[in-house]
N, C-alpha and C positions, 0 to 999 in steps of 0.2 A: 238781756239774755244771761242766764246763769252760765258761768264759764265751767268747762270741764277741768277738774283738778287732777293733775298728773304728778305722781311721785317718781322721780328719775333717780335710779341708783347707778352710779358710775364708779368703776373700780380702778385700781392703780394701773393695771395693764392697759386699760383704755386711755387713761389720762396721760400715760407716758408714750402711747402709740407703740408699745412693745420695745421701747428703748430704755436707757438708764436715766432719762431726764423727763420732767414734767413738760408736756407739750402745750405751750401757750396757744398754738394754733388750734388744738383740740378744744380748749376752753373757749376760744373765740368762736369756734364752730357751734358750741352749745349756746353761746350768747346770741349769735345770729339767728339760730332756729327759734329760741325762746322769744326774741323780739318779733320774729315773723308770726308767731302763733299767739302772742299775748292778748289779742282781742277776743279770742275764743277759748284760750286755755290759761290756767294758772299753774305754776310749777313750784315744787318743793324738791330740793336736790339732797340726796344722801351721797356723800363723796368719800372716797378713800384718797390716799396720796400724800398724807403728812410725812410718813416715813420715807417715801420715795423722794420728796422734796429735800428733806434733810440730808439724805445720802449724796445729793449732788455737791454739797460743799463741806461736809464734815465727816470725819471718821472717828468713831468712838470705840474704845476697848474696855473690856471688863473681865475680871477673873470669875465673876459670878455668872448666873444663868444668862443666856443670850436674850431672854425675854426682857430683861432689865435694860439692855442696850436698845432694843426696839422701842420700849416705852420712852426712853430718853430721846431717841431720834424723833418720835412722834411729838414730844414736847417742843423740840426745836423747830420741826417742820410745819406744825399747824399754823402758827401766825403767818408764815410765808405763803402757805397754800391759800389761806383766806384772802391775803393781800392780792395774790394773782387773780383770784376770782373777782375781787372788788374792782381792781384796775380795769380788767378787760370788760366786765359787764357794764361798768360805768360808761365806757366808750360807746356802748349801744343803748344808753339811757335806761339801763336796768339797775335797780337798787338791790343790794344783797345784805344779808345779816348772818351772823354765825351762831349756831346752836350746837353745843356738845352734849351728847346724851350717853348714858350707860344703861345696861339692861336692868339694873336695880330701879331706874326711873320708871320702868313699866310695871313694876311689882306693886307699887302703892297707889291707891285710888287718887289720893291728893296730888301726887306727882303726875299721874296720867291726865287729870283734869287741867293741871298747870300747863302741860305740854300742848294740849289741844287749844286752850285759850290763847296762849302766847303765839303759837303759829298762826292761828286764825287772825289775830290782830295784825301780825306782820303781813300776811297774804292780802288781807282786806285793805291794807294801806300800800299795796303795790311793792312790797319787799319780797324778795325770793330767799327763803330760809336755806342756808347752806349747812347741812347737818353732818356731823362726823361722830364716830364713836369716841368717847373720852378715853383714848388709848393709854394715857399716862397712868390711869388707875385700873384699867380693865386688862385682863389677861386672855380670856378665852377668845375674844374677837380677833386679836392680833394673830393668834395661833391657828384659828380655824375658819372663820366665816367671811372675811373680807367685806364686812358690812352688808352682806346679802340678808342676813336675818334681821339686822337693825332696820334695813329698808322695809322689809315685810312687816315688822312690828309697827313701825311708824305709819306705813300705809294703812294698816288695819285700824290703828288707833284713830287716825284722822278720817277714815272712811272715804278714801280717795276714789276717783272714778277709774283710774288706770295706774298700774304699777309697771314701770319699764325698767328692765335690768339691761344695762349696756355692758357687753362683753366683747370678746375678740373672735367670736364665731357667728355665723348666720343662724343663731338659735341652737337648738339641740338636733344633732344628726342621728340618723338610724345607725345602730351598731354595725349592721351589715355593710352599709355604704362606707363607714370608716375603715372597716377591715379591707374593703376593696380599694381604699384610697381615692374614692370619688364621693366626698361628703354630700349627703342629701338631707335637707332640712325637714324635720317634722313640723309642718306649718300650722296645724290646728289640732288641739286635743282637749278633751274635757276630763278624761280619766288620767290622773297623774301617775297611777300605778303603771300604765303603759310606758310612760317616759322613764320611770325608774329602771325598767328592764332594758332600756336602750342605752343607758348612760355608761360611757367609758370614762371613768373619773381621771382627771388630771389637774394639776395645779398650774397656775400661770406663773410667769417669771418673777413678777413683783407682788402680785396678790397672793392671798392665802386661801382663797376659795377655789372651788372647782365647779363643774356642772352639777354635782350632787348637792352642793350648798344652795345653788340657784333653784333646784327643784324643791328643796326643803322650804326655801323662802316662798316659792309660788304656792306651796301647800298652805302656809300660814295665811297668805293673801286670799286663797280660795275659800278658806273657812270663814273669811269676812266678806265673801261674795264679791271679791275684787278680781278683775281680769289681769293677768300678767303677760307681758311681752318680753321675750328674750331676743335682743337685737344686737347686731354687730355695730358697736360704737366706734370702731376704727374707721368706718365709712363716714365721709362728709355728709351732712344733712340726713343722718340716719333716723332721726325722729320724724321729720317731715316725710321722708321717703317711705318709712314704715306706715305712717298714717295714710299715705296714698298708694300703698301696696306696690311700691316700685322695687322693693328688695325682699328677699326671702327672710322670714324670721319665724320664731315659734310663738304662737298665741295659745295661752292656757286659759280656756274659757271658764 
């Protein structure tokens, strides 16, 4: 049976569970779910969190632009982040690999072919690619997208079956319900324009994206005929529960 290929994008705010530290428990939650689903699904993960990891144990100062400090922190934090994934996933008999990508990698045909072939070899040999933006040399992603766009570009390039964005809300809420302080999830939609009109943009405490960047990412995926789910990743078992319709989330068809 052909497995369903899922690209999971998980941001810093979810990985830290809205604290100042990377949550090993949240990464274990990911591992448990992937192990549970591995007979029917194969996963590719686009992760943030390198800067958040570094901030736990180092403080850098610079008289130059703050972006350089963030790039330095990303350089320090990335090896630690991948080590945490490797250690925890290995406890659940899951193999992982690291892939660092930049937007420039998607611009050249040869690079795109390379990405597809490499990731296919990894997945076909039961390795889970852990992908992050190459923050040390990239500037736009640190400032704006929190890997939402990188996740969408990767999902489109690989032609995955499902693109899941883990965030800190139960999907996208109607603007009216937010104003009334009783958030109500928009559960299913095919016209992205209707979502854009509902967005109240905000940035998370660690991440650099907001709901606007998630809608833009979903638009990229939609053009490739890929369904996007925006799910509350702070919940335990959020992937399994979403698949079984046990929690509210936004499904962009």
